ROSE-4610 file (N, C-alpha, C; in Angstrom, 1 decimal, always signed):
// ROSE-4610
residu = [M/M/M/D/D/D/P/P/P/D/D/D/F/F/F/L/L/L/I/I/I/V/V/V/G/G/G/G/G/G/V/V/V/A/A/A/A/A/A/L/L/L/L/L/L/G/G/G/A/A/A/I/I/I/V/V/V/Q/Q/Q/S/S/S/S/S/S/V/V/V/G/G/G/L/L/L/G/G/G/V/V/V/G/G/G/L/L/L/V/V/V/A/A/A/T/T/T/P/P/P/I/I/I/V/V/V/T/T/T/M/M/M/L/L/L/F/F/F/P/P/P/S/S/S/L/L/L/M/M/M/P/P/P/G/G/G/T/T/T/I/I/I/L/L/L/V/V/V/V/V/V/A/A/A/T/T/T/V/V/V/L/L/L/P/P/P/L/L/L/A/A/A/T/T/T/L/L/L/A/A/A/Q/Q/Q/E/E/E/A/A/A/R/R/R/H/H/H/A/A/A/E/E/E/L/L/L/R/R/R/G/G/G/L/L/L/G/G/G/W/W/W/A/A/A/F/F/F/G/G/G/G/G/G/R/R/R/V/V/V/A/A/A/G/G/G/T/T/T/P/P/P/L/L/L/G/G/G/V/V/V/W/W/W/L/L/L/V/V/V/A/A/A/A/A/A/V/V/V/P/P/P/A/A/A/R/R/R/A/A/A/L/L/L/G/G/G/I/I/I/V/V/V/I/I/I/G/G/G/F/F/F/F/F/F/V/V/V/L/L/L/A/A/A/A/A/A/L/L/L/A/A/A/V/V/V/T/T/T/A/A/A/W/W/W/S/S/S/R/R/R/E/E/E/V/V/V/P/P/P/R/R/R/T/T/T/P/P/P/R/R/R/T/T/T/L/L/L/A/A/A/A/A/A/A/A/A/G/G/G/A/A/A/I/I/I/A/A/A/G/G/G/T/T/T/T/T/T/G/G/G/T/T/T/A/A/A/S/S/S/G/G/G/I/I/I/G/G/G/G/G/G/P/P/P/P/P/P/I/I/I/A/A/A/L/L/L/L/L/L/Y/Y/Y/Q/Q/Q/R/R/R/E/E/E/S/S/S/G/G/G/P/P/P/R/R/R/V/V/V/R/R/R/A/A/A/T/T/T/L/L/L/A/A/A/L/L/L/F/F/F/F/F/F/V/V/V/A/A/A/G/G/G/C/C/C/L/L/L/L/L/L/S/S/S/L/L/L/V/V/V/S/S/S/L/L/L/A/A/A/A/A/A/V/V/V/G/G/G/R/R/R/L/L/L/P/P/P/I/I/I/E/E/E/Q/Q/Q/V/V/V/T/T/T/A/A/A/G/G/G/L/L/L/S/S/S/L/L/L/V/V/V/P/P/P/F/F/F/V/V/V/L/L/L/A/A/A/G/G/G/F/F/F/F/F/F/A/A/A/A/A/A/G/G/G/P/P/P/L/L/L/R/R/R/R/R/R/Y/Y/Y/L/L/L/D/D/D/A/A/A/G/G/G/R/R/R/L/L/L/R/R/R/T/T/T/A/A/A/L/L/L/L/L/L/I/I/I/V/V/V/V/V/V/G/G/G/A/A/A/S/S/S/A/A/A/I/I/I/A/A/A/L/L/L/I/I/I/V/V/V/R/R/R/S/S/S/L/L/L/V/V/V]
num = [1/1/1/2/2/2/3/3/3/4/4/4/5/5/5/6/6/6/7/7/7/8/8/8/9/9/9/10/10/10/11/11/11/12/12/12/13/13/13/14/14/14/15/15/15/16/16/16/17/17/17/18/18/18/19/19/19/20/20/20/21/21/21/22/22/22/23/23/23/24/24/24/25/25/25/26/26/26/27/27/27/28/28/28/29/29/29/30/30/30/31/31/31/32/32/32/33/33/33/34/34/34/35/35/35/36/36/36/37/37/37/38/38/38/39/39/39/40/40/40/41/41/41/42/42/42/43/43/43/44/44/44/45/45/45/46/46/46/47/47/47/48/48/48/49/49/49/50/50/50/51/51/51/52/52/52/53/53/53/54/54/54/55/55/55/56/56/56/57/57/57/58/58/58/59/59/59/60/60/60/61/61/61/62/62/62/63/63/63/64/64/64/65/65/65/66/66/66/67/67/67/68/68/68/69/69/69/70/70/70/71/71/71/72/72/72/73/73/73/74/74/74/75/75/75/76/76/76/77/77/77/78/78/78/79/79/79/80/80/80/81/81/81/82/82/82/83/83/83/84/84/84/85/85/85/86/86/86/87/87/87/88/88/88/89/89/89/90/90/90/91/91/91/92/92/92/93/93/93/94/94/94/95/95/95/96/96/96/97/97/97/98/98/98/99/99/99/100/100/100/101/101/101/102/102/102/103/103/103/104/104/104/105/105/105/106/106/106/107/107/107/108/108/108/109/109/109/110/110/110/111/111/111/112/112/112/113/113/113/114/114/114/115/115/115/116/116/116/117/117/117/118/118/118/119/119/119/120/120/120/121/121/121/122/122/122/123/123/123/124/124/124/125/125/125/126/126/126/127/127/127/128/128/128/129/129/129/130/130/130/131/131/131/132/132/132/133/133/133/134/134/134/135/135/135/136/136/136/137/137/137/138/138/138/139/139/139/140/140/140/141/141/141/142/142/142/143/143/143/144/144/144/145/145/145/146/146/146/147/147/147/148/148/148/149/149/149/150/150/150/151/151/151/152/152/152/153/153/153/154/154/154/155/155/155/156/156/156/157/157/157/158/158/158/159/159/159/160/160/160/161/161/161/162/162/162/163/163/163/164/164/164/165/165/165/166/166/166/167/167/167/168/168/168/169/169/169/170/170/170/171/171/171/172/172/172/173/173/173/174/174/174/175/175/175/176/176/176/177/177/177/178/178/178/179/179/179/180/180/180/181/181/181/182/182/182/183/183/183/184/184/184/185/185/185/186/186/186/187/187/187/188/188/188/189/189/189/190/190/190/191/191/191/192/192/192/193/193/193/194/194/194/195/195/195/196/196/196/197/197/197/198/198/198/199/199/199/200/200/200/201/201/201/202/202/202/203/203/203/204/204/204/205/205/205/206/206/206/207/207/207/208/208/208/209/209/209/210/210/210/211/211/211/212/212/212/213/213/213/214/214/214/215/215/215/216/216/216/217/217/217/218/218/218/219/219/219/220/220/220/221/221/221/222/222/222/223/223/223/224/224/224/225/225/225/226/226/226/227/227/227/228/228/228/229/229/229/230/230/230/231/231/231/232/232/232/233/233/233/234/234/234/235/235/235/236/236/236/237/237/237/238/238/238]
x = [-56.6/-55.7/-55.0/-54.7/-54.0/-52.7/-52.4/-51.1/-50.0/-50.1/-49.1/-48.8/-49.8/-49.5/-48.7/-49.1/-48.4/-46.9/-46.7/-45.3/-44.4/-45.0/-44.2/-44.3/-45.5/-45.5/-44.8/-44.9/-44.2/-42.7/-42.1/-40.7/-40.3/-41.1/-40.9/-41.0/-42.0/-42.1/-41.0/-40.5/-39.4/-38.1/-37.8/-36.6/-36.8/-37.9/-38.1/-38.0/-38.5/-38.4/-37.0/-36.2/-34.7/-34.1/-34.4/-33.8/-34.3/-35.6/-36.1/-35.7/-35.6/-35.2/-33.8/-33.0/-31.6/-31.3/-32.0/-31.7/-32.8/-34.1/-35.1/-36.2/-36.0/-37.0/-36.6/-37.6/-37.3/-38.2/-39.2/-40.2/-41.0/-41.3/-42.0/-41.2/-39.9/-38.9/-39.0/-38.9/-38.9/-40.2/-41.2/-42.5/-43.5/-43.4/-44.3/-44.2/-43.0/-43.1/-43.5/-43.2/-43.6/-45.1/-45.7/-47.1/-47.9/-47.4/-48.0/-48.1/-47.0/-46.9/-47.7/-47.7/-48.4/-49.8/-50.0/-51.3/-51.8/-52.0/-52.3/-53.5/-54.5/-55.8/-55.6/-54.4/-54.1/-53.3/-53.1/-52.4/-53.3/-53.0/-51.8/-52.0/-53.2/-53.6/-52.7/-52.3/-51.5/-50.2/-49.5/-48.2/-48.4/-49.4/-49.7/-49.9/-50.6/-50.7/-49.3/-48.6/-47.3/-46.4/-46.5/-45.7/-46.2/-47.3/-47.8/-47.3/-47.2/-46.9/-45.4/-44.6/-43.2/-42.6/-42.9/-42.3/-42.6/-43.7/-44.0/-42.9/-42.4/-41.3/-40.0/-39.7/-38.6/-38.8/-40.0/-40.3/-40.1/-40.5/-40.4/-39.0/-38.1/-36.6/-35.9/-36.3/-35.5/-36.3/-37.5/-38.4/-37.7/-36.8/-36.2/-35.3/-34.9/-34.0/-34.8/-36.1/-36.9/-36.8/-36.7/-36.8/-38.2/-38.8/-40.2/-40.5/-39.6/-39.8/-40.0/-39.1/-39.2/-40.4/-40.7/-41.8/-43.2/-43.3/-44.6/-44.8/-43.8/-43.9/-44.0/-43.2/-43.3/-44.7/-45.3/-46.6/-47.6/-47.5/-48.4/-48.5/-47.2/-47.1/-47.8/-47.6/-48.3/-49.7/-50.3/-51.8/-52.2/-51.5/-51.8/-51.6/-50.6/-50.3/-51.2/-51.7/-52.4/-53.7/-54.5/-55.7/-55.2/-54.1/-53.6/-53.3/-52.7/-52.4/-53.6/-54.6/-55.9/-56.5/-56.4/-56.9/-56.2/-54.9/-54.0/-54.3/-54.6/-54.9/-56.1/-57.1/-58.3/-58.2/-57.4/-57.5/-56.4/-55.2/-54.0/-53.6/-53.3/-52.8/-51.6/-51.6/-50.6/-49.2/-49.1/-47.8/-47.2/-48.0/-47.5/-47.2/-47.9/-47.7/-46.4/-46.2/-44.9/-43.7/-43.8/-42.6/-42.3/-43.3/-43.1/-42.5/-43.1/-42.6/-41.2/-40.9/-39.5/-38.5/-38.7/-37.7/-37.6/-38.7/-38.6/-37.7/-37.9/-37.1/-35.6/-35.3/-33.9/-33.3/-34.1/-33.6/-33.3/-34.2/-33.9/-32.7/-32.6/-31.3/-30.1/-30.1/-28.9/-28.5/-29.5/-29.3/-28.7/-29.3/-29.0/-27.7/-27.4/-26.3/-24.9/-24.9/-23.7/-23.6/-24.6/-24.6/-24.0/-23.4/-22.8/-23.8/-25.0/-26.0/-27.3/-28.3/-29.7/-30.3/-30.7/-31.2/-32.7/-32.9/-34.2/-34.8/-35.6/-36.3/-37.8/-38.7/-40.1/-40.6/-40.0/-40.4/-40.0/-38.7/-38.3/-38.9/-39.1/-39.8/-41.3/-42.0/-43.3/-43.5/-42.5/-42.5/-42.3/-41.2/-41.0/-42.2/-42.8/-44.0/-45.1/-45.3/-46.4/-46.1/-44.8/-44.5/-44.6/-44.2/-44.3/-45.8/-46.6/-48.0/-48.7/-48.2/-48.7/-48.2/-46.9/-46.3/-46.6/-46.7/-46.9/-48.3/-49.3/-50.7/-50.9/-50.3/-50.5/-49.8/-48.5/-47.7/-47.2/-47.4/-46.9/-45.4/-44.8/-43.4/-43.3/-43.3/-43.4/-42.2/-41.2/-40.1/-39.0/-38.7/-37.5/-37.4/-38.5/-38.4/-37.9/-38.5/-38.1/-36.7/-36.4/-35.1/-33.9/-34.1/-33.1/-32.8/-33.8/-33.5/-32.7/-32.8/-32.1/-31.0/-30.4/-29.4/-28.1/-27.8/-26.6/-26.7/-27.9/-28.1/-27.6/-27.6/-27.2/-28.2/-27.8/-28.8/-30.1/-29.9/-31.1/-31.9/-31.3/-32.1/-32.9/-32.3/-32.9/-34.1/-33.9/-34.9/-36.0/-35.7/-36.9/-37.7/-37.0/-37.8/-38.6/-38.0/-38.8/-40.0/-39.7/-40.7/-42.0/-41.7/-42.8/-43.6/-42.8/-43.5/-44.4/-43.8/-44.5/-45.8/-45.7/-46.9/-48.0/-47.8/-48.8/-49.3/-48.3/-48.6/-49.4/-49.0/-49.7/-51.0/-51.2/-52.6/-53.5/-52.9/-53.7/-54.0/-53.1/-53.4/-54.4/-54.3/-55.3/-56.7/-56.8/-58.1/-58.7/-57.8/-58.2/-58.7/-58.0/-58.4/-59.7/-59.9/-61.1/-62.3/-62.0/-63.1/-63.7/-62.9/-63.4/-63.7/-63.7/-64.0/-62.9/-61.6/-60.5/-59.6/-60.2/-59.5/-60.3/-60.3/-61.1/-60.6/-61.5/-61.1/-60.1/-60.0/-59.0/-57.7/-57.5/-56.1/-55.7/-56.6/-56.3/-55.9/-56.7/-56.5/-55.1/-54.9/-53.6/-52.4/-52.5/-51.5/-51.2/-52.3/-52.2/-51.6/-51.8/-51.3/-49.8/-49.2/-47.7/-47.0/-47.8/-47.2/-46.2/-46.5/-45.4/-44.0/-44.2/-42.9/-42.2/-42.9/-42.3/-41.6/-42.2/-41.6/-40.4/-40.4/-39.2/-38.1/-38.4/-37.4/-36.8/-37.6/-37.1/-36.1/-36.4/-35.4/-34.2/-34.4/-33.2/-32.2/-32.7/-31.9/-30.9/-31.0/-30.1/-28.7/-28.0/-26.6/-26.3/-27.2/-27.0/-27.2/-28.1/-28.2/-26.9/-26.3/-25.1/-23.9/-23.9/-22.9/-23.0/-24.2/-24.4/-24.3/-24.5/-24.5/-23.0/-22.1/-20.6/-20.1/-20.9/-20.5/-20.8/-21.7/-22.0/-23.5/-24.3/-25.7/-26.1/-25.4/-25.8/-25.6/-24.5/-24.4/-25.4/-25.8/-26.8/-28.2/-28.5/-29.7/-29.9/-28.8/-28.9/-29.1/-28.4/-28.6/-30.1/-30.6/-32.0/-33.0/-32.8/-33.6/-33.5/-32.3/-32.2/-32.8/-32.6/-33.1/-34.7/-35.2/-36.7/-37.3/-36.5/-37.0/-36.9/-35.7/-35.5/-36.5/-36.8/-37.7/-39.1/-39.5/-40.8/-40.9/-39.8/-39.8/-39.9/-39.1/-39.1/-40.4/-41.0/-42.4/-43.4/-43.2/-44.2/-44.1/-42.9/-42.6/-42.9/-42.9/-43.1/-44.6]
y = [+11.8/+10.8/+10.2/+9.0/+8.2/+8.8/+9.2/+9.8/+8.8/+7.5/+6.5/+6.6/+6.7/+6.7/+8.0/+9.1/+10.3/+10.3/+9.6/+9.5/+8.6/+7.3/+6.3/+6.6/+6.8/+7.2/+8.4/+9.4/+10.7/+10.5/+9.7/+9.5/+8.7/+7.7/+6.9/+7.8/+8.7/+9.6/+10.5/+11.0/+12.0/+11.4/+10.1/+9.5/+9.1/+8.6/+8.2/+9.4/+10.6/+11.8/+12.2/+12.1/+12.4/+11.5/+10.2/+9.3/+9.7/+9.9/+10.1/+11.4/+12.4/+13.7/+13.8/+12.8/+12.7/+11.9/+10.7/+9.8/+9.7/+10.2/+10.2/+9.3/+8.3/+7.4/+6.9/+6.3/+5.8/+6.0/+6.9/+7.1/+5.8/+5.2/+3.9/+2.8/+2.8/+1.8/+1.9/+3.1/+3.4/+3.3/+4.0/+4.1/+2.9/+2.3/+1.3/+0.1/-0.5/-1.7/-1.3/-0.2/+0.3/+0.4/+1.2/+1.5/+0.1/-0.7/-2.0/-2.9/-3.0/-3.9/-3.4/-2.1/-1.5/-1.0/-0.5/+0.1/-0.4/-1.7/-2.3/-1.7/-1.3/-0.8/+0.5/+1.2/+2.5/+2.3/+1.1/+0.8/+0.4/+0.8/+1.5/+3.0/+3.5/+4.8/+5.9/+5.6/+6.5/+6.8/+5.8/+6.0/+6.6/+6.3/+6.9/+8.4/+8.8/+10.3/+10.9/+10.3/+10.8/+10.9/+9.8/+9.7/+10.7/+11.2/+12.3/+13.6/+13.9/+15.3/+15.5/+14.5/+14.7/+15.2/+14.6/+14.9/+16.3/+16.9/+18.3/+19.2/+18.9/+19.7/+19.6/+18.4/+18.2/+19.0/+18.9/+19.6/+21.2/+21.6/+23.1/+23.5/+22.7/+23.0/+22.6/+21.5/+20.9/+20.5/+21.1/+20.7/+20.8/+21.8/+22.0/+20.9/+20.0/+18.9/+17.7/+17.6/+16.4/+16.1/+14.8/+14.3/+14.1/+14.9/+14.8/+13.8/+13.7/+12.8/+11.3/+10.8/+9.4/+9.2/+10.2/+10.1/+9.8/+10.3/+10.0/+8.5/+7.8/+6.4/+5.6/+6.1/+5.5/+5.7/+6.9/+7.1/+6.3/+6.1/+5.3/+3.9/+3.4/+2.1/+2.1/+3.1/+3.2/+3.1/+3.8/+3.8/+2.4/+1.6/+0.2/-0.7/-0.4/-1.4/-1.1/+0.2/+0.5/-0.4/-0.7/-1.6/-2.9/-3.5/-4.8/-4.6/-3.5/-3.4/-3.3/-2.6/-2.6/-3.9/-4.7/-6.1/-6.9/-6.8/-7.5/-7.2/-6.0/-5.6/-6.3/-6.6/-7.2/-8.7/-9.3/-10.7/-11.6/-11.0/-11.8/-11.5/-12.6/-12.4/-11.5/-10.5/-9.6/-10.1/-11.3/-11.8/-12.4/-13.1/-13.7/-12.6/-11.5/-10.4/-9.7/-9.5/-8.8/-9.6/-10.9/-11.7/-11.7/-11.8/-11.9/-10.5/-9.5/-8.1/-7.9/-8.3/-8.1/-8.8/-10.1/-10.9/-10.4/-9.9/-9.3/-8.1/-7.3/-6.1/-6.4/-7.4/-7.8/-8.4/-9.1/-9.7/-8.5/-7.6/-6.4/-5.6/-5.5/-4.8/-5.6/-6.9/-7.7/-7.5/-7.5/-7.4/-6.1/-5.0/-3.6/-3.1/-3.6/-3.1/-3.4/-4.6/-5.0/-4.8/-4.1/-3.8/-2.5/-2.2/-0.9/+0.2/+0.0/+1.0/+0.3/+0.8/+0.3/+1.1/+0.6/+1.4/+2.0/+3.3/+3.9/+4.0/+3.0/+3.0/+3.1/+3.4/+3.4/+2.0/+1.0/-0.4/-0.5/-0.2/-0.4/+0.6/+1.8/+2.8/+2.5/+2.0/+1.6/+0.3/-0.6/-1.8/-1.4/-0.5/-0.1/+0.6/+1.5/+2.2/+1.2/+0.2/-0.8/-1.5/-1.9/-2.6/-1.7/-0.4/+0.5/+0.8/+0.8/+1.0/-0.1/-1.3/-2.5/-2.6/-2.5/-2.6/-1.4/-0.2/+1.0/+1.0/+0.6/+0.6/-0.5/-1.7/-2.9/-2.8/-2.2/-2.3/-0.9/+0.2/+1.5/+1.7/+0.7/+0.7/+0.6/+1.7/+1.7/+2.3/+2.9/+3.6/+2.8/+1.6/+0.9/+0.7/+0.3/+0.0/+1.2/+2.4/+3.6/+4.1/+4.0/+4.4/+3.7/+2.4/+1.6/+2.0/+2.6/+3.0/+4.4/+5.1/+6.4/+6.4/+5.3/+5.2/+5.9/+6.0/+6.7/+8.2/+8.7/+10.2/+11.0/+12.3/+13.2/+13.2/+13.6/+13.7/+14.5/+15.7/+16.5/+15.9/+15.2/+14.6/+13.4/+12.6/+11.4/+11.9/+12.8/+13.2/+13.9/+14.8/+15.6/+14.6/+13.7/+12.8/+11.8/+11.2/+10.4/+11.1/+12.3/+13.1/+13.4/+13.7/+14.0/+12.7/+11.6/+10.3/+9.9/+10.2/+9.8/+10.6/+11.9/+12.7/+12.2/+12.1/+11.6/+10.2/+9.3/+7.9/+7.7/+8.3/+8.1/+8.7/+9.8/+10.4/+9.4/+8.8/+7.8/+6.6/+6.1/+5.0/+5.3/+6.5/+6.9/+7.0/+7.6/+7.7/+6.3/+5.5/+4.1/+3.3/+3.4/+2.7/+3.3/+4.6/+5.3/+4.8/+4.6/+4.2/+2.8/+2.0/+0.6/+0.4/+1.6/+1.5/+0.9/+1.1/+0.6/+1.7/+2.9/+4.0/+4.7/+4.1/+4.7/+6.1/+6.9/+8.3/+8.3/+7.3/+7.2/+7.2/+6.4/+6.4/+7.8/+8.5/+9.8/+10.8/+10.7/+11.6/+11.3/+10.0/+9.6/+10.1/+10.0/+10.4/+11.9/+12.7/+14.2/+14.5/+13.8/+14.1/+14.0/+13.3/+13.0/+14.1/+14.9/+16.0/+16.9/+17.4/+18.2/+17.4/+16.2/+15.4/+15.2/+15.0/+14.9/+16.1/+17.2/+18.5/+18.8/+18.4/+18.6/+17.7/+16.5/+15.6/+16.2/+16.7/+17.3/+18.3/+19.3/+20.4/+19.9/+18.9/+18.4/+17.6/+17.2/+16.4/+17.2/+18.5/+19.4/+19.0/+18.9/+18.6/+17.2/+16.2/+14.9/+14.9/+15.7/+15.8/+16.3/+17.3/+17.9/+16.8/+16.1/+15.1/+14.0/+13.5/+12.4/+12.9/+14.1/+14.7/+14.7/+14.6/+14.7/+13.3/+12.6/+11.3/+10.1/+10.2/+9.1/+8.7/+9.3/+9.1/+7.6/+7.1/+5.8/+4.7/+4.7/+3.7/+3.8/+5.0/+5.2/+4.8/+5.1/+4.7/+3.2/+2.5/+1.0/+0.4/+1.0/+0.5/+0.6/+1.8/+2.0/+1.1/+0.9/-0.1/-1.5/-1.9/-3.2/-3.4/-2.3/-2.3/-2.4/-1.6/-1.7/-3.0/-3.7/-5.1/-6.1/-6.0/-6.8/-6.5/-5.2/-4.9/-5.4/-5.4/-5.9/-7.4/-8.1/-9.6/-9.9/-9.2/-9.5/-9.2/-8.0/-7.7/-8.7/-9.3/-10.3/-11.6/-11.9/-13.2/-13.2/-12.0/-11.8/-12.1]
z = [-82.1/-82.5/-81.3/-81.4/-80.3/-80.0/-78.8/-78.5/-78.8/-78.5/-78.9/-80.3/-81.1/-82.6/-82.9/-82.4/-82.7/-82.3/-81.2/-80.7/-81.6/-81.7/-82.4/-84.0/-84.5/-85.9/-86.3/-85.4/-85.7/-85.8/-84.9/-84.9/-86.2/-86.5/-87.7/-89.0/-89.0/-90.2/-90.2/-89.1/-89.1/-89.6/-89.1/-89.6/-91.1/-91.5/-92.8/-93.8/-93.3/-94.1/-94.3/-93.3/-93.4/-94.5/-94.5/-95.4/-96.8/-97.0/-98.4/-98.9/-98.0/-98.5/-98.9/-98.5/-98.9/-100.1/-100.3/-101.4/-102.4/-102.1/-103.0/-102.6/-101.8/-101.3/-99.9/-99.2/-97.8/-96.7/-96.9/-95.8/-95.7/-96.7/-96.6/-95.9/-96.2/-95.6/-94.1/-93.5/-92.1/-91.4/-92.0/-91.3/-91.6/-92.8/-93.0/-92.1/-91.9/-90.9/-89.5/-89.0/-87.7/-87.6/-88.5/-88.5/-88.7/-89.6/-89.9/-88.7/-88.0/-86.8/-85.6/-85.4/-84.2/-84.4/-85.7/-86.0/-87.4/-87.5/-88.8/-89.5/-88.7/-89.2/-90.0/-89.8/-90.4/-91.8/-92.2/-93.5/-94.6/-95.8/-96.3/-96.4/-96.2/-96.4/-95.7/-94.4/-93.7/-94.4/-94.8/-95.5/-96.8/-97.5/-98.8/-98.7/-97.6/-97.4/-97.1/-96.3/-96.0/-97.2/-98.1/-99.2/-100.4/-100.2/-101.1/-100.7/-99.4/-98.9/-98.9/-98.5/-98.5/-99.8/-101.0/-102.2/-102.6/-102.2/-102.5/-101.9/-100.7/-100.2/-101.0/-101.5/-102.4/-103.7/-104.3/-105.5/-105.4/-104.2/-104.0/-104.1/-103.8/-103.8/-105.0/-105.6/-106.8/-108.0/-108.2/-109.3/-110.7/-110.8/-112.1/-112.6/-111.7/-112.0/-112.5/-112.4/-112.7/-114.2/-114.5/-115.9/-116.3/-117.1/-117.4/-118.5/-119.4/-120.5/-120.1/-119.3/-118.9/-118.0/-117.2/-116.2/-116.9/-118.1/-118.8/-119.0/-119.4/-119.6/-118.2/-117.3/-115.9/-115.3/-115.4/-114.8/-115.6/-116.9/-117.6/-117.1/-116.8/-116.2/-114.8/-114.1/-112.7/-112.8/-113.8/-113.9/-114.2/-115.0/-115.3/-114.1/-113.3/-112.2/-110.9/-110.8/-109.6/-109.4/-110.3/-110.1/-109.6/-110.1/-109.6/-108.1/-107.7/-106.3/-105.5/-106.0/-105.2/-105.1/-106.1/-106.1/-105.1/-105.0/-104.2/-102.7/-102.4/-101.0/-100.6/-101.5/-101.1/-101.1/-102.0/-102.3/-101.8/-101.5/-101.2/-99.8/-99.0/-97.6/-97.6/-96.6/-96.5/-96.4/-95.7/-95.4/-96.7/-97.5/-98.7/-99.7/-99.7/-100.7/-100.4/-99.1/-98.7/-99.0/-98.8/-99.1/-100.6/-101.4/-102.9/-103.4/-102.9/-103.3/-102.8/-101.6/-101.1/-101.9/-102.2/-102.9/-104.3/-104.9/-106.2/-106.3/-105.3/-105.2/-105.0/-104.2/-104.0/-105.3/-106.1/-107.3/-108.3/-108.4/-109.2/-108.8/-107.6/-107.0/-107.4/-107.2/-107.6/-109.1/-109.9/-111.3/-111.7/-111.1/-111.6/-110.9/-109.7/-108.9/-109.7/-110.3/-110.9/-112.5/-113.0/-114.4/-114.6/-115.8/-116.0/-116.1/-116.6/-116.7/-117.0/-116.3/-116.6/-117.6/-118.8/-119.8/-119.5/-119.7/-119.5/-120.9/-121.2/-122.4/-122.1/-123.1/-122.8/-122.2/-122.6/-122.1/-120.6/-120.3/-118.9/-117.9/-118.5/-117.6/-117.3/-118.4/-118.2/-117.2/-117.4/-116.6/-115.1/-114.9/-113.5/-112.9/-113.7/-113.2/-112.9/-113.7/-113.4/-112.1/-111.9/-110.7/-109.5/-109.7/-108.6/-108.2/-109.2/-108.9/-108.2/-108.5/-107.8/-106.3/-106.2/-104.9/-104.0/-104.6/-103.7/-103.2/-104.0/-103.6/-102.6/-102.8/-102.0/-100.6/-100.6/-99.4/-98.9/-99.7/-99.3/-99.7/-100.3/-100.7/-102.2/-102.9/-104.4/-105.1/-104.3/-104.9/-105.6/-105.1/-105.6/-107.1/-107.8/-109.2/-110.0/-109.7/-110.4/-110.0/-108.6/-108.1/-108.8/-109.0/-109.6/-111.1/-111.8/-113.1/-113.2/-112.0/-112.0/-111.0/-110.7/-109.6/-110.0/-111.3/-111.7/-111.9/-111.7/-111.9/-110.7/-110.9/-109.7/-108.7/-107.5/-106.4/-106.7/-107.1/-107.4/-108.5/-109.5/-110.6/-110.0/-109.2/-108.6/-107.7/-106.8/-105.8/-106.5/-107.4/-108.1/-108.9/-109.7/-110.5/-109.7/-108.7/-107.8/-107.1/-106.7/-106.0/-106.9/-108.1/-109.0/-109.3/-109.4/-109.6/-108.4/-107.2/-106.0/-105.8/-106.1/-105.9/-106.8/-108.0/-109.0/-108.6/-108.4/-108.1/-106.9/-105.7/-104.5/-104.5/-105.2/-105.4/-106.1/-107.1/-107.9/-107.0/-106.2/-105.3/-104.3/-103.7/-102.7/-103.3/-104.5/-105.2/-105.5/-105.9/-106.3/-105.1/-104.0/-102.8/-102.2/-102.3/-101.9/-102.8/-104.0/-105.0/-104.7/-104.1/-103.8/-102.3/-101.6/-100.2/-99.3/-99.7/-98.9/-98.4/-98.2/-97.6/-96.5/-95.3/-94.2/-93.9/-93.4/-93.1/-92.0/-91.1/-90.1/-90.6/-91.7/-92.3/-92.8/-93.5/-94.0/-92.9/-91.8/-90.7/-90.1/-89.9/-89.3/-90.1/-91.5/-92.3/-92.2/-92.2/-92.1/-90.7/-89.7/-88.4/-88.3/-89.3/-89.3/-90.2/-90.9/-91.8/-91.1/-89.9/-89.2/-89.0/-88.7/-88.5/-89.8/-90.9/-92.2/-92.6/-92.4/-92.8/-92.0/-90.7/-89.8/-90.3/-90.8/-91.3/-92.6/-93.4/-94.7/-94.4/-93.5/-93.3/-92.5/-91.7/-90.9/-91.9/-93.0/-93.9/-94.8/-94.7/-95.6/-95.5/-94.4/-94.4/-95.0/-94.8/-95.3/-96.9/-97.4/-98.8/-99.5/-98.8/-99.5/-99.3/-98.3/-98.1/-99.2/-99.4/-100.4/-101.8/-102.1/-103.5/-103.9/-103.0/-103.3/-103.7/-104.6/-105.2/-104.4/-103.4/-102.6/-102.7/-103.5/-103.6/-104.0/-105.1/-105.6/-104.6/-103.8/-102.8/-101.7/-101.3/-100.3/-100.9/-102.2/-102.7/-102.7/-103.2/-103.3/-101.9/-100.9/-99.5/-99.1/-99.4/-98.9/-99.7/-101.0/-101.7/-101.1/-100.9/-100.3/-98.9/-98.1/-96.8/-96.8/-97.8/-97.9/-98.2/-99.0/-99.4/-98.2/-97.6/-96.4/-95.3/-95.0/-94.0/-94.3/-95.6/-96.1/-95.8/-96.2/-95.9/-94.5/-93.7/-92.2/-91.6/-92.0/-91.5/-91.8/-93.0/-93.5/-92.7/-92.3/-91.6/-90.2/-89.6/-88.1/-87.8]
């Protein structure tokens, strides 16, 4: 593995893991722009591997808090949205795709941030899952749609629910990309090489988790969602 990738990608994965281990998502926000700009041939598989491994650490600690009922509808939507994401990777220029996804996330953020409560119904959960399947497979950033639906829940509920969704969804995306020949072994190897950095970030995030769980999680989550959208737009314009 390229030493430059291990240093740069490792630091990005470490910081992203600290963010995601605290608010429920964020490894894609930090690591995706950096890996895409400096090592484009390693995307999106590298981040999908990382995004599969990190939630397993969260589940080992907080699995009992996951909301299983709603996830069934969300994952059904993810199954439906993943093929579209695979098609977009092959058919749509990456810059145009990133800009569209980024502005869509910002619009959803604006609508939900000022509403009293975002209803979690089979329809909204399935729709969020479908969008997450599309954007996650195409860009490595698939957490915001689901995170916005759970923004008013407790920290452990948000993190555990998102973690379970990420594990199942990222595995589906990886299998789908591999099935159409869009997952080179180099991307898988690169993702696995970042696992030690991811686990270090998870354990380093302990104090921050406790701080945010004291009534500060929703604000942090909305900031991370907005930052992920802006980062995706900027990355696509550069």
